[in-house]
Structure formats: structure tokens, C-alpha cells
C-alpha positions, 0 to 999 in steps of 0.5 A: 594931702596936696599930692593926693589931690594932684593925683585925683586932678590928673586922673580926672584930666586923663579920663576926660581926654580918653573920652574924646575922639577924632575922625582921623581915617577916611574910608572911600570905597576900598581905600583907607587914608589918613593923608586925605584927612585934615587932621585935628590938632587934638581930640578936644570938642568944638563949641559952640554950634555957631563957631567957624570951627564947626566946619572942619575942627580947630586949625586942622592941618592941611591934608596931604592927599585927595582921594578919588572915589566913585559916586555910589561907593562907600564913604565914611571915617574910622575914629581914633577911639570909640564914641564915648558920649551919647548923641547923634552922628551925621556925614555931610558932603561939601561941594568945593568951588574948585580944588578941595585942598583950597577950600575952607568950607565956607558958603552954602555948599553942604548937604547931609548924606547920612545920619545915626540917631536915637533908639527908644527901647532903652533911650540912647543913640546908635553911635555909642561905642562904635569906632567906624561909620560908613554910608554910600555916596548917592549915585546922583552926586555930581562929579567933582571935588568935595570935603566929606565931613563927620559930625557927632553931637555929644549930649552929656552936657548942655550946650553940647560938644561937637566932634567934627572932622573933614577929608578931601575926595574927588567924586567921579562917574557922578550924576546930575543931582542938585541937593539943597545945600546949607552953610556951616555954621548955620546948618543947626540953630542953637535953639534946635530941640535936638541940641537941648534935649535932657538925655537923663530925663525921667521919663526918657524922651520918646522922640528925637530928630537929628539936628541939621538938614534932611538926608539927601539920598540922590 
């Protein structure tokens, strides 16, 4: 009986681990790089939203490269596994004060460039089941070094879990845009309705706003 109980416990742990995922490969233009990613120690989520680990995960390893990419090119991540939990996903750029490799993500230097939100024909979220997310670096983004950061909010539990990852890029041929910037943490209030929605409610929600600042499109 104890043996059976242990097997059930191990199975539950394995299932929980398989439901987690990491942003482990950068997509930048025609390039794919795992060396430019500050790799997470494991696939566990970050909590709470006020944690400093919200920037780039918990004690990630140092990236081994910084990838050069043009403003206007594709940017994003592929994941270690498909998104398993319902919830929105966003991509941010953080303008480094110098070399991206030397920046810890502190300060009001972050702006959002893409988000994937909810659908309502059957209430759910567009990231579910996908393992790659890309957008375009706005052409008016100033040249310089950045952290590109992905954030998925998993709403199957409340307060929610966060899956985050960062990579280092050098933007060239940029413009003179000046997006409004935020600090992370601080970009999302713990009381934000988008963090506290009951996705299992009946009737289901009929509106949803992705937490965080508005998307800057340059």
C-alpha cells in the first residue's frame, strides 16, 4: 500500500514537471540561439509578481552570447515544451544602460512589444498548446543592447504562476522612438484584474485585458 502511494506521488510530481516549460531558445531574424539566453535553472514557475525573479527567472545562468539583430526583424522565443496552462503571454524589451551582459534588468527600462491574450468563442488563451512565439522589433526602436524577455501568466491557480525568460540582443539600424518604460517588478500590480480572473467561472468571462503596460509598436 505504501509502495502504491509512493508511485502515485511520483506520478503526480512527474505530471506537474511535464506541465512546465522554459523560454530556452532565442529567435532573432534568421538566427536561433540558446547561447544568448540566460538559461533558467529548471522549469519551475516564478512567484509572486513582486519578486525580483520576475525579471529573468530565478538565478539564471549567464548568457554566452549577445545576438545582433536589425530593428524591424523578427524576435521571440521557442520553448522547451508547449504552453500547458491557460493564460496570456507578452514579450518585452529592456534597454540596457550599457552592455546587456552586465545588466541585471533593474530600473524603469522595459517596454512591451507584443502580447497574446484571450479568445471568447470558447473562453481561453491563444498561447495554449504553442511552443514558439515571435513578433517584430519596432523599426523605431533605438539602436543599442537590450534584454528581450518573455512572460507567460498561468492562471490555472490563483495567485498565478509566471514563466519568464530573457536573452541578450544588440539592435542595429534602429530609430529614434521613445517608448514609455516600466520597472520589473512593478509593471503589474498584484491586484490587477488580469491576475485574479477565475478562468473556470460560469458563465465564463466576456472580456480580458492582458496585464502590464500597453504594447508599443513604434
